[in-house]
C-alpha positions as protocol buffer text, in pm:
chain_id: "A"
residue {
  index: 1
  type: MET
  ca { x: 2339 y: 4008 z: 2017 }
}
residue {
  index: 2
  type: THR
  ca { x: 2242 y: 3845 z: 1678 }
}
residue {
  index: 3
  type: LEU
  ca { x: 2281 y: 3495 z: 1821 }
}
residue {
  index: 4
  type: SER
  ca { x: 2062 y: 3579 z: 2113 }
}
residue {
  index: 5
  type: PHE
  ca { x: 1785 y: 3701 z: 1882 }
}
residue {
  index: 6
  type: LEU
  ca { x: 1801 y: 3393 z: 1666 }
}
residue {
  index: 7
  type: LEU
  ca { x: 1781 y: 3171 z: 1978 }
}
residue {
  index: 8
  type: LEU
  ca { x: 1484 y: 3376 z: 2112 }
}
residue {
  index: 9
  type: ALA
  ca { x: 1300 y: 3362 z: 1779 }
}
residue {
  index: 10
  type: ALA
  ca { x: 1360 y: 2987 z: 1755 }
}
residue {
  index: 11
  type: CYS
  ca { x: 1210 y: 2932 z: 2097 }
}
residue {
  index: 12
  type: ASN
  ca { x: 903 y: 3148 z: 1998 }
}
residue {
  index: 13
  type: VAL
  ca { x: 858 y: 2938 z: 1680 }
}
residue {
  index: 14
  type: GLU
  ca { x: 872 y: 2612 z: 1879 }
}
residue {
  index: 15
  type: ASN
  ca { x: 612 y: 2740 z: 2124 }
}
residue {
  index: 16
  type: ASP
  ca { x: 381 y: 2844 z: 1849 }
}
residue {
  index: 17
  type: VAL
  ca { x: 408 y: 2493 z: 1697 }
}
residue {
  index: 18
  type: ASN
  ca { x: 348 y: 2326 z: 2017 }
}
residue {
  index: 19
  type: GLN
  ca { x: 39 y: 2541 z: 2081 }
}
residue {
  index: 20
  type: VAL
  ca { x: -123 y: 2440 z: 1743 }
}
residue {
  index: 21
  type: ASP
  ca { x: -418 y: 2215 z: 1790 }
}
residue {
  index: 22
  type: HIS
  ca { x: -343 y: 1920 z: 1560 }
}
residue {
  index: 23
  type: ASP
  ca { x: -675 y: 1735 z: 1488 }
}
residue {
  index: 24
  type: THR
  ca { x: -587 y: 1377 z: 1422 }
}
residue {
  index: 25
  type: THR
  ca { x: -934 y: 1265 z: 1356 }
}
residue {
  index: 26
  type: GLU
  ca { x: -970 y: 1115 z: 1010 }
}
residue {
  index: 27
  type: PRO
  ca { x: -1219 y: 1284 z: 775 }
}
residue {
  index: 28
  type: GLU
  ca { x: -1532 y: 1095 z: 691 }
}
residue {
  index: 29
  type: ALA
  ca { x: -1542 y: 930 z: 351 }
}
residue {
  index: 30
  type: PRO
  ca { x: -1772 y: 1096 z: 106 }
}
residue {
  index: 31
  type: GLY
  ca { x: -2106 y: 938 z: 85 }
}
residue {
  index: 32
  type: ALA
  ca { x: -2337 y: 882 z: -203 }
}
residue {
  index: 33
  type: TYR
  ca { x: -2530 y: 1184 z: -332 }
}
residue {
  index: 34
  type: VAL
  ca { x: -2855 y: 1211 z: -135 }
}
residue {
  index: 35
  type: TYR
  ca { x: -3152 y: 1342 z: -352 }
}
residue {
  index: 36
  type: THR
  ca { x: -3380 y: 1593 z: -180 }
}
residue {
  index: 37
  type: ASP
  ca { x: -3748 y: 1653 z: -258 }
}
residue {
  index: 38
  type: ASP
  ca { x: -3643 y: 1922 z: -503 }
}
residue {
  index: 39
  type: ASP
  ca { x: -3439 y: 1673 z: -690 }
}
residue {
  index: 40
  type: THR
  ca { x: -3575 y: 1436 z: -960 }
}
residue {
  index: 41
  type: LEU
  ca { x: -3409 y: 1103 z: -1039 }
}
residue {
  index: 42
  type: PRO
  ca { x: -3351 y: 1066 z: -1410 }
}
residue {
  index: 43
  type: ALA
  ca { x: -3601 y: 840 z: -1584 }
}
residue {
  index: 44
  type: VAL
  ca { x: -3391 y: 576 z: -1774 }
}
residue {
  index: 45
  type: ASP
  ca { x: -3507 y: 271 z: -1944 }
}
residue {
  index: 46
  type: LEU
  ca { x: -3213 y: 36 z: -1896 }
}
residue {
  index: 47
  type: ASP
  ca { x: -3349 y: -229 z: -2137 }
}
residue {
  index: 48
  type: HIS
  ca { x: -3358 y: 53 z: -2403 }
}
residue {
  index: 49
  type: VAL
  ca { x: -3007 y: 166 z: -2309 }
}
residue {
  index: 50
  type: GLN
  ca { x: -2887 y: -174 z: -2371 }
}
residue {
  index: 51
  type: LEU
  ca { x: -3048 y: -185 z: -2714 }
}
residue {
  index: 52
  type: ALA
  ca { x: -2909 y: 156 z: -2786 }
}
residue {
  index: 53
  type: LEU
  ca { x: -2553 y: 35 z: -2706 }
}
residue {
  index: 54
  type: GLU
  ca { x: -2594 y: -266 z: -2934 }
}
residue {
  index: 55
  type: ASP
  ca { x: -2738 y: -44 z: -3213 }
}
residue {
  index: 56
  type: ALA
  ca { x: -2456 y: 207 z: -3161 }
}
residue {
  index: 57
  type: ALA
  ca { x: -2202 y: -73 z: -3232 }
}
residue {
  index: 58
  type: ASP
  ca { x: -2398 y: -157 z: -3553 }
}
residue {
  index: 59
  type: GLN
  ca { x: -2403 y: 200 z: -3653 }
}
residue {
  index: 60
  type: LEU
  ca { x: -2020 y: 237 z: -3604 }
}
residue {
  index: 61
  type: LEU
  ca { x: -1964 y: -70 z: -3824 }
}
residue {
  index: 62
  type: LEU
  ca { x: -2187 y: 107 z: -4091 }
}
residue {
  index: 63
  type: VAL
  ca { x: -1931 y: 393 z: -4116 }
}
residue {
  index: 64
  type: ASP
  ca { x: -1673 y: 250 z: -4356 }
}
residue {
  index: 65
  type: PRO
  ca { x: -1402 y: 515 z: -4364 }
}
residue {
  index: 66
  type: THR
  ca { x: -1276 y: 424 z: -4710 }
}
residue {
  index: 67
  type: LEU
  ca { x: -1606 y: 508 z: -4879 }
}
residue {
  index: 68
  type: TRP
  ca { x: -1552 y: 888 z: -4877 }
}
residue {
  index: 69
  type: ILE
  ca { x: -1239 y: 822 z: -5098 }
}
residue {
  index: 70
  type: SER
  ca { x: -1451 y: 641 z: -5356 }
}
residue {
  index: 71
  type: ALA
  ca { x: -1717 y: 894 z: -5354 }
}
residue {
  index: 72
  type: TYR
  ca { x: -1486 y: 1187 z: -5390 }
}
residue {
  index: 73
  type: THR
  ca { x: -1288 y: 1015 z: -5666 }
}
residue {
  index: 74
  type: GLN
  ca { x: -1625 y: 958 z: -5869 }
}
residue {
  index: 75
  type: ALA
  ca { x: -1725 y: 1317 z: -5802 }
}
residue {
  index: 76
  type: MET
  ca { x: -1396 y: 1469 z: -5921 }
}
residue {
  index: 77
  type: ALA
  ca { x: -1419 y: 1267 z: -6246 }
}
residue {
  index: 78
  type: TRP
  ca { x: -1687 y: 1510 z: -6361 }
}
residue {
  index: 79
  type: GLU
  ca { x: -1447 y: 1814 z: -6381 }
}
residue {
  index: 80
  type: ASP
  ca { x: -1327 y: 1961 z: -6709 }
}
residue {
  index: 81
  type: ASP
  ca { x: -1029 y: 2170 z: -6818 }
}
residue {
  index: 82
  type: TYR
  ca { x: -1184 y: 2491 z: -6664 }
}
residue {
  index: 83
  type: CYS
  ca { x: -1386 y: 2388 z: -6360 }
}
residue {
  index: 84
  type: PRO
  ca { x: -1286 y: 2360 z: -6083 }
}
residue {
  index: 85
  type: TYR
  ca { x: -964 y: 2553 z: -6072 }
}
residue {
  index: 86
  type: HIS
  ca { x: -645 y: 2369 z: -5957 }
}
residue {
  index: 87
  type: TYR
  ca { x: -355 y: 2535 z: -5785 }
}
residue {
  index: 88
  type: GLU
  ca { x: -92 y: 2342 z: -5988 }
}
residue {
  index: 89
  type: ASP
  ca { x: 197 y: 2463 z: -5771 }
}
residue {
  index: 90
  type: TYR
  ca { x: 62 y: 2271 z: -5474 }
}
residue {
  index: 91
  type: LEU
  ca { x: 72 y: 1947 z: -5644 }
}
residue {
  index: 92
  type: GLU
  ca { x: 421 y: 2006 z: -5778 }
}
residue {
  index: 93
  type: LEU
  ca { x: 566 y: 2158 z: -5454 }
}
residue {
  index: 94
  type: TYR
  ca { x: 366 y: 1993 z: -5172 }
}
residue {
  index: 95
  type: GLY
  ca { x: 253 y: 1664 z: -5331 }
}
residue {
  index: 96
  type: TYR
  ca { x: -124 y: 1726 z: -5287 }
}
residue {
  index: 97
  type: ASP
  ca { x: -405 y: 1870 z: -5488 }
}
residue {
  index: 98
  type: TYR
  ca { x: -577 y: 2204 z: -5408 }
}
residue {
  index: 99
  type: TRP
  ca { x: -880 y: 2335 z: -5594 }
}
residue {
  index: 100
  type: TYR
  ca { x: -1157 y: 2585 z: -5554 }
}
residue {
  index: 101
  type: GLY
  ca { x: -1494 y: 2617 z: -5724 }
}
residue {
  index: 102
  type: GLY
  ca { x: -1775 y: 2854 z: -5779 }
}
residue {
  index: 103
  type: CYS
  ca { x: -1800 y: 2744 z: -6140 }
}
residue {
  index: 104
  type: GLU
  ca { x: -1994 y: 2518 z: -6386 }
}
residue {
  index: 105
  type: THR
  ca { x: -1856 y: 2263 z: -6625 }
}
residue {
  index: 106
  type: GLU
  ca { x: -1941 y: 2268 z: -6997 }
}
residue {
  index: 107
  type: ASP
  ca { x: -2181 y: 1980 z: -6954 }
}
residue {
  index: 108
  type: GLY
  ca { x: -2378 y: 2164 z: -6672 }
}
residue {
  index: 109
  type: GLY
  ca { x: -2213 y: 2021 z: -6360 }
}
residue {
  index: 110
  type: SER
  ca { x: -2100 y: 2252 z: -6074 }
}
residue {
  index: 111
  type: TYR
  ca { x: -1818 y: 2280 z: -5819 }
}
residue {
  index: 112
  type: ASP
  ca { x: -1849 y: 2493 z: -5525 }
}
residue {
  index: 113
  type: GLY
  ca { x: -1624 y: 2553 z: -5230 }
}
residue {
  index: 114
  type: TYR
  ca { x: -1276 y: 2419 z: -5183 }
}
residue {
  index: 115
  type: ALA
  ca { x: -1072 y: 2109 z: -5104 }
}
residue {
  index: 116
  type: TYR
  ca { x: -716 y: 1999 z: -5063 }
}
residue {
  index: 117
  type: GLY
  ca { x: -572 y: 1654 z: -5015 }
}
residue {
  index: 118
  type: TYR
  ca { x: -434 y: 1340 z: -5170 }
}
residue {
  index: 119
  type: GLN
  ca { x: -568 y: 990 z: -5234 }
}
residue {
  index: 120
  type: TYR
  ca { x: -464 y: 667 z: -5386 }
}
residue {
  index: 121
  type: PRO
  ca { x: -721 y: 617 z: -5669 }
}
residue {
  index: 122
  type: GLU
  ca { x: -667 y: 237 z: -5654 }
}
residue {
  index: 123
  type: PRO
  ca { x: -467 y: -19 z: -5428 }
}
residue {
  index: 124
  type: VAL
  ca { x: -100 y: 44 z: -5428 }
}
residue {
  index: 125
  type: ALA
  ca { x: 193 y: -172 z: -5323 }
}
residue {
  index: 126
  type: SER
  ca { x: 478 y: 13 z: -5147 }
}
residue {
  index: 127
  type: GLY
  ca { x: 768 y: -201 z: -5017 }
}
residue {
  index: 128
  type: VAL
  ca { x: 633 y: -437 z: -4761 }
}
residue {
  index: 129
  type: TYR
  ca { x: 303 y: -244 z: -4744 }
}
residue {
  index: 130
  type: PHE
  ca { x: 1 y: -306 z: -4965 }
}
residue {
  index: 131
  type: TYR
  ca { x: -246 y: -18 z: -4936 }
}
residue {
  index: 132
  type: TRP
  ca { x: -610 y: -117 z: -5008 }
}
residue {
  index: 133
  type: ALA
  ca { x: -692 y: 248 z: -4949 }
}
residue {
  index: 134
  type: TYR
  ca { x: -520 y: 564 z: -4856 }
}
residue {
  index: 135
  type: GLY
  ca { x: -621 y: 927 z: -4851 }
}
residue {
  index: 136
  type: TRP
  ca { x: -675 y: 1255 z: -4669 }
}
residue {
  index: 137
  type: LEU
  ca { x: -894 y: 1549 z: -4745 }
}
residue {
  index: 138
  type: SER
  ca { x: -981 y: 1876 z: -4585 }
}
residue {
  index: 139
  type: GLY
  ca { x: -1245 y: 2111 z: -4729 }
}
residue {
  index: 140
  type: GLU
  ca { x: -1594 y: 2240 z: -4758 }
}
residue {
  index: 141
  type: LEU
  ca { x: -1752 y: 2163 z: -5089 }
}
residue {
  index: 142
  type: GLY
  ca { x: -2060 y: 2084 z: -5295 }
}
residue {
  index: 143
  type: ILE
  ca { x: -2037 y: 1911 z: -5627 }
}
residue {
  index: 144
  type: GLU
  ca { x: -2333 y: 1836 z: -5859 }
}
residue {
  index: 145
  type: HIS
  ca { x: -2346 y: 1632 z: -6173 }
}
residue {
  index: 146
  type: PRO
  ca { x: -2587 y: 1736 z: -6449 }
}
residue {
  index: 147
  type: ASP
  ca { x: -2805 y: 1431 z: -6372 }
}
residue {
  index: 148
  type: GLY
  ca { x: -2863 y: 1567 z: -6010 }
}
residue {
  index: 149
  type: THR
  ca { x: -2621 y: 1336 z: -5838 }
}
residue {
  index: 150
  type: SER
  ca { x: -2435 y: 1539 z: -5571 }
}
residue {
  index: 151
  type: LEU
  ca { x: -2156 y: 1522 z: -5308 }
}
residue {
  index: 152
  type: ASP
  ca { x: -2157 y: 1749 z: -5010 }
}
residue {
  index: 153
  type: LEU
  ca { x: -1858 y: 1728 z: -4773 }
}
residue {
  index: 154
  type: ALA
  ca { x: -1734 y: 1940 z: -4488 }
}
residue {
  index: 155
  type: GLY
  ca { x: -1439 y: 1872 z: -4248 }
}
residue {
  index: 156
  type: TYR
  ca { x: -1125 y: 1668 z: -4237 }
}
residue {
  index: 157
  type: PHE
  ca { x: -1092 y: 1298 z: -4326 }
}
residue {
  index: 158
  type: TYR
  ca { x: -783 y: 1076 z: -4319 }
}
residue {
  index: 159
  type: THR
  ca { x: -784 y: 699 z: -4396 }
}
residue {
  index: 160
  type: GLN
  ca { x: -540 y: 411 z: -4439 }
}
residue {
  index: 161
  type: ASP
  ca { x: -620 y: 46 z: -4489 }
}
residue {
  index: 162
  type: TYR
  ca { x: -317 y: -163 z: -4550 }
}
residue {
  index: 163
  type: GLU
  ca { x: -149 y: -504 z: -4518 }
}
residue {
  index: 164
  type: ILE
  ca { x: 188 y: -620 z: -4397 }
}
residue {
  index: 165
  type: GLY
  ca { x: 232 y: -986 z: -4449 }
}
residue {
  index: 166
  type: GLN
  ca { x: -57 y: -1170 z: -4276 }
}
residue {
  index: 167
  type: ASN
  ca { x: -159 y: -858 z: -4078 }
}
residue {
  index: 168
  type: ARG
  ca { x: -435 y: -612 z: -4190 }
}
residue {
  index: 169
  type: TYR
  ca { x: -453 y: -266 z: -4025 }
}
residue {
  index: 170
  type: GLN
  ca { x: -689 y: 28 z: -4045 }
}
residue {
  index: 171
  type: TYR
  ca { x: -645 y: 377 z: -3915 }
}
residue {
  index: 172
  type: SER
  ca { x: -887 y: 662 z: -3971 }
}
residue {
  index: 173
  type: GLN
  ca { x: -960 y: 1011 z: -3839 }
}
residue {
  index: 174
  type: MET
  ca { x: -1297 y: 1162 z: -3946 }
}
residue {
  index: 175
  type: ASP
  ca { x: -1416 y: 1502 z: -3834 }
}
residue {
  index: 176
  type: GLY
  ca { x: -1714 y: 1624 z: -4031 }
}
residue {
  index: 177
  type: SER
  ca { x: -1998 y: 1499 z: -4265 }
}
residue {
  index: 178
  type: VAL
  ca { x: -2018 y: 1355 z: -4612 }
}
residue {
  index: 179
  type: ARG
  ca { x: -2338 y: 1310 z: -4805 }
}
residue {
  index: 180
  type: TRP
  ca { x: -2329 y: 1135 z: -5134 }
}
residue {
  index: 181
  type: ASP
  ca { x: -2617 y: 993 z: -5347 }
}
residue {
  index: 182
  type: GLY
  ca { x: -2417 y: 826 z: -5629 }
}
residue {
  index: 183
  type: PRO
  ca { x: -2514 y: 478 z: -5760 }
}
residue {
  index: 184
  type: GLY
  ca { x: -2381 y: 189 z: -5562 }
}
residue {
  index: 185
  type: PHE
  ca { x: -2386 y: 359 z: -5226 }
}
residue {
  index: 186
  type: GLU
  ca { x: -2754 y: 294 z: -5140 }
}
residue {
  index: 187
  type: GLY
  ca { x: -2786 y: 235 z: -4766 }
}
residue {
  index: 188
  type: THR
  ca { x: -2433 y: 356 z: -4676 }
}
residue {
  index: 189
  type: TRP
  ca { x: -2351 y: 619 z: -4425 }
}
residue {
  index: 190
  type: LEU
  ca { x: -2279 y: 854 z: -4709 }
}
residue {
  index: 191
  type: GLU
  ca { x: -2622 y: 824 z: -4834 }
}
residue {
  index: 192
  type: ILE
  ca { x: -2767 y: 861 z: -4481 }
}
residue {
  index: 193
  type: GLY
  ca { x: -2563 y: 1163 z: -4408 }
}
residue {
  index: 194
  type: ILE
  ca { x: -2409 y: 1047 z: -4077 }
}
residue {
  index: 195
  type: SER
  ca { x: -2173 y: 1293 z: -3917 }
}
residue {
  index: 196
  type: ALA
  ca { x: -1860 y: 1150 z: -3757 }
}
residue {
  index: 197
  type: ASN
  ca { x: -1596 y: 1285 z: -3515 }
}
residue {
  index: 198
  type: LEU
  ca { x: -1395 y: 968 z: -3477 }
}
residue {
  index: 199
  type: ILE
  ca { x: -1046 y: 819 z: -3433 }
}
residue {
  index: 200
  type: LEU
  ca { x: -1055 y: 452 z: -3521 }
}
residue {
  index: 201
  type: SER
  ca { x: -786 y: 189 z: -3537 }
}
residue {
  index: 202
  type: SER
  ca { x: -813 y: -194 z: -3589 }
}
residue {
  index: 203
  type: ALA
  ca { x: -614 y: -491 z: -3677 }
}
residue {
  index: 204
  type: TYR
  ca { x: -672 y: -851 z: -3800 }
}
residue {
  index: 205
  type: ASN
  ca { x: -461 y: -1160 z: -3806 }
}
residue {
  index: 206
  type: ALA
  ca { x: -604 y: -1497 z: -3913 }
}
residue {
  index: 207
  type: SER
  ca { x: -428 y: -1670 z: -3614 }
}
residue {
  index: 208
  type: THR
  ca { x: -445 y: -1396 z: -3338 }
}
residue {
  index: 209
  type: GLY
  ca { x: -790 y: -1242 z: -3411 }
}
residue {
  index: 210
  type: THR
  ca { x: -891 y: -881 z: -3405 }
}
residue {
  index: 211
  type: TYR
  ca { x: -887 y: -569 z: -3192 }
}
residue {
  index: 212
  type: VAL
  ca { x: -1052 y: -234 z: -3233 }
}
residue {
  index: 213
  type: SER
  ca { x: -983 y: 113 z: -3060 }
}
residue {
  index: 214
  type: ILE
  ca { x: -1247 y: 389 z: -3073 }
}
residue {
  index: 215
  type: ASP
  ca { x: -1265 y: 758 z: -2952 }
}
residue {
  index: 216
  type: GLY
  ca { x: -1530 y: 997 z: -3065 }
}
residue {
  index: 217
  type: GLY
  ca { x: -1883 y: 990 z: -3178 }
}
residue {
  index: 218
  type: LEU
  ca { x: -2146 y: 966 z: -3445 }
}
residue {
  index: 219
  type: SER
  ca { x: -2473 y: 1150 z: -3502 }
}
residue {
  index: 220
  type: GLY
  ca { x: -2737 y: 1188 z: -3771 }
}
residue {
  index: 221
  type: TYR
  ca { x: -2838 y: 820 z: -3779 }
}
residue {
  index: 222
  type: ALA
  ca { x: -3185 y: 668 z: -3719 }
}
residue {
  index: 223
  type: GLY
  ca { x: -3167 y: 419 z: -3444 }
}
residue {
  index: 224
  type: GLU
  ca { x: -3223 y: 339 z: -3087 }
}
residue {
  index: 225
  type: SER
  ca { x: -3046 y: 654 z: -2992 }
}
residue {
  index: 226
  type: THR
  ca { x: -2976 y: 998 z: -3156 }
}
residue {
  index: 227
  type: ALA
  ca { x: -2601 y: 999 z: -3103 }
}
residue {
  index: 228
  type: VAL
  ca { x: -2315 y: 801 z: -2956 }
}
residue {
  index: 229
  type: TRP
  ca { x: -1979 y: 888 z: -2799 }
}
residue {
  index: 230
  type: PHE
  ca { x: -1693 y: 643 z: -2734 }
}
residue {
  index: 231
  type: ASP
  ca { x: -1427 y: 742 z: -2484 }
}
residue {
  index: 232
  type: GLY
  ca { x: -1122 y: 524 z: -2447 }
}
residue {
  index: 233
  type: VAL
  ca { x: -1302 y: 219 z: -2583 }
}
residue {
  index: 234
  type: TYR
  ca { x: -1075 y: -83 z: -2660 }
}
residue {
  index: 235
  type: MET
  ca { x: -1179 y: -438 z: -2732 }
}
residue {
  index: 236
  type: ALA
  ca { x: -990 y: -742 z: -2850 }
}
residue {
  index: 237
  type: GLN
  ca { x: -1032 y: -1113 z: -2896 }
}
residue {
  index: 238
  type: GLU
  ca { x: -887 y: -1356 z: -2653 }
}
residue {
  index: 239
  type: ALA
  ca { x: -674 y: -1512 z: -2928 }
}
residue {
  index: 240
  type: ARG
  ca { x: -462 y: -1197 z: -2931 }
}
residue {
  index: 241
  type: GLY
  ca { x: -377 y: -1269 z: -2559 }
}
residue {
  index: 242
  type: HIS
  ca { x: -631 y: -1018 z: -2441 }
}
residue {
  index: 243
  type: ASP
  ca { x: -791 y: -1053 z: -2101 }
}
residue {
  index: 244
  type: CYS
  ca { x: -1179 y: -1037 z: -2097 }
}
residue {
  index: 245
  type: GLU
  ca { x: -1277 y: -1034 z: -2461 }
}
residue {
  index: 246
  type: ILE
  ca { x: -1651 y: -1002 z: -2376 }
}
residue {
  index: 247
  type: GLU
  ca { x: -1620 y: -642 z: -2239 }
}
residue {
  index: 248
  type: PRO
  ca { x: -1459 y: -342 z: -2369 }
}
residue {
  index: 249
  type: SER
  ca { x: -1270 y: -71 z: -2172 }
}
residue {
  index: 250
  type: GLY
  ca { x: -1376 y: 288 z: -2144 }
}
residue {
  index: 251
  type: VAL
  ca { x: -1712 y: 464 z: -2163 }
}
residue {
  index: 252
  type: VAL
  ca { x: -1990 y: 442 z: -2424 }
}
residue {
  index: 253
  type: SER
  ca { x: -2244 y: 727 z: -2397 }
}
residue {
  index: 254
  type: VAL
  ca { x: -2576 y: 722 z: -2582 }
}
residue {
  index: 255
  type: ARG
  ca { x: -2818 y: 1021 z: -2619 }
}
residue {
  index: 256
  type: GLN
  ca { x: -3188 y: 944 z: -2573 }
}
residue {
  index: 257
  type: ASP
  ca { x: -3474 y: 1113 z: -2751 }
}
residue {
  index: 258
  type: ASP
  ca { x: -3522 y: 1362 z: -2478 }
}
residue {
  index: 259
  type: GLY
  ca { x: -3159 y: 1477 z: -2504 }
}
residue {
  index: 260
  type: THR
  ca { x: -3044 y: 1288 z: -2190 }
}
residue {
  index: 261
  type: TRP
  ca { x: -2695 y: 1142 z: -2208 }
}
residue {
  index: 262
  type: VAL
  ca { x: -2645 y: 787 z: -2053 }
}
residue {
  index: 263
  type: ASP
  ca { x: -2283 y: 716 z: -1977 }
}
residue {
  index: 264
  type: VAL
  ca { x: -2203 y: 334 z: -1945 }
}
residue {
  index: 265
  type: VAL
  ca { x: -1863 y: 260 z: -1781 }
}
residue {
  index: 266
  type: PHE
  ca { x: -1700 y: -75 z: -1867 }
}
residue {
  index: 267
  type: ASP
  ca { x: -1414 y: -262 z: -1691 }
}
residue {
  index: 268
  type: GLY
  ca { x: -1233 y: -441 z: -1983 }
}
residue {
  index: 269
  type: ALA
  ca { x: -857 y: -404 z: -2032 }
}
residue {
  index: 270
  type: PRO
  ca { x: -772 y: -81 z: -2192 }
}
residue {
  index: 271
  type: TYR
  ca { x: -481 y: -232 z: -2391 }
}
residue {
  index: 272
  type: LEU
  ca { x: -349 y: -553 z: -2514 }
}
residue {
  index: 273
  type: GLY
  ca { x: -206 y: -761 z: -2224 }
}
residue {
  index: 274
  type: GLY
  ca { x: -382 y: -561 z: -1965 }
}
residue {
  index: 275
  type: GLU
  ca { x: -538 y: -763 z: -1671 }
}
residue {
  index: 276
  type: VAL
  ca { x: -886 y: -757 z: -1559 }
}
residue {
  index: 277
  type: PHE
  ca { x: -1016 y: -877 z: -1209 }
}
residue {
  index: 278
  type: PRO
  ca { x: -1216 y: -1184 z: -1296 }
}
residue {
  index: 279
  type: ALA
  ca { x: -1527 y: -1069 z: -1119 }
}
residue {
  index: 280
  type: ALA
  ca { x: -1521 y: -755 z: -1329 }
}
residue {
  index: 281
  type: CYS
  ca { x: -1525 y: -940 z: -1663 }
}
residue {
  index: 282
  type: ASP
  ca { x: -1900 y: -989 z: -1680 }
}
residue {
  index: 283
  type: GLY
  ca { x: -1984 y: -796 z: -2007 }
}
residue {
  index: 284
  type: CYS
  ca { x: -2180 y: -551 z: -1795 }
}
residue {
  index: 285
  type: GLY
  ca { x: -2129 y: -173 z: -1743 }
}
residue {
  index: 286
  type: GLU
  ca { x: -2254 y: 78 z: -1484 }
}
residue {
  index: 287
  type: ALA
  ca { x: -2498 y: 329 z: -1622 }
}
residue {
  index: 288
  type: TRP
  ca { x: -2465 y: 691 z: -1507 }
}
residue {
  index: 289
  type: VAL
  ca { x: -2681 y: 1004 z: -1581 }
}
residue {
  index: 290
  type: ASP
  ca { x: -2567 y: 1359 z: -1452 }
}
residue {
  index: 291
  type: GLY
  ca { x: -2335 y: 1196 z: -1195 }
}
residue {
  index: 292
  type: ALA
  ca { x: -2579 y: 955 z: -1056 }
}
residue {
  index: 293
  type: GLU
  ca { x: -2561 y: 584 z: -1098 }
}
residue {
  index: 294
  type: VAL
  ca { x: -2880 y: 451 z: -1233 }
}
residue {
  index: 295
  type: GLY
  ca { x: -2821 y: 85 z: -1278 }
}
residue {
  index: 296
  type: GLU
  ca { x: -2630 y: -183 z: -1483 }
}
residue {
  index: 297
  type: VAL
  ca { x: -2670 y: -288 z: -1851 }
}
residue {
  index: 298
  type: CYS
  ca { x: -2510 y: -591 z: -2017 }
}
residue {
  index: 299
  type: PRO
  ca { x: -2510 y: -536 z: -2393 }
}
residue {
  index: 300
  type: ASP
  ca { x: -2366 y: -779 z: -2641 }
}
residue {
  index: 301
  type: LEU
  ca { x: -2082 y: -576 z: -2814 }
}
residue {
  index: 302
  type: SER
  ca { x: -1907 y: -876 z: -2976 }
}
residue {
  index: 303
  type: ALA
  ca { x: -1984 y: -727 z: -3318 }
}
residue {
  index: 304
  type: LEU
  ca { x: -1703 y: -483 z: -3258 }
}
residue {
  index: 305
  type: THR
  ca { x: -1449 y: -760 z: -3290 }
}
residue {
  index: 306
  type: ASP
  ca { x: -1640 y: -1038 z: -3473 }
}
residue {
  index: 307
  type: TRP
  ca { x: -1516 y: -960 z: -3825 }
}
residue {
  index: 308
  type: ILE
  ca { x: -1261 y: -1090 z: -4084 }
}
residue {
  index: 309
  type: ARG
  ca { x: -990 y: -876 z: -4233 }
}
residue {
  index: 310
  type: ARG
  ca { x: -1168 y: -538 z: -4171 }
}
residue {
  index: 311
  type: PRO
  ca { x: -1448 y: -431 z: -3955 }
}
residue {
  index: 312
  type: TRP
  ca { x: -1659 y: -280 z: -4238 }
}
């Protein structure tokens, strides 16, 4: 009885399958978005986008990630025995300094907020490494000297700049803003007050050239755009064995004065040794706005790799 039931069920399933209408017609490929009368094509000046991209590269090279260490070191030199207050246990137990303010020094300076971190105050040799700069800091603080010089910092910053033999490397994470008007920093990103949300890495060798990797963005600068964002951008010189040194990988987005973001997609190799189809290595990228392709721009971004020892 059980066997008969199973055989009957199997026959019914086979009949159901045979009765299914299998449509073997291949689906149509999706076409380009068609704008209707209610849609408005974004107005984009591609010549200005090209200038904005080149300017964005210059703005990036203005943001020397070691400068915040120098500014912070100078500002902390104004402290006295009572202001700001340091948690001594942190330095002894954890190896970094932790302080908080809300106080005035005897000579009329002030420390507000808090910060914790560790920095090399000067270059340090450690085994095969020679650190030109190293430090990290997290906090939200305002420090003012009696003469009016001030430091305002908020966010997290990490920087290392070091050599191993003939190779020079930089790696930095910056997530926040620093403003410092101390002497010797005129025209720097600290005086301008640029905000950064960046992860940067770069390397230099006299024989094999340079590379740079960039993710994140900048805002608060005065240039051809109001902000820039780098997504998966990698660029290297041919001497390092890189394919297509004239074009980066990834996407560079610039924000126009009206708030519109223009995303420019490049076809360079995303890593050292990556291959690029020769016809795609033209130094140009496709410009997109809100999912619509609006044309092509061909900026000169060679400044990102045309440097010696360090980009900044």
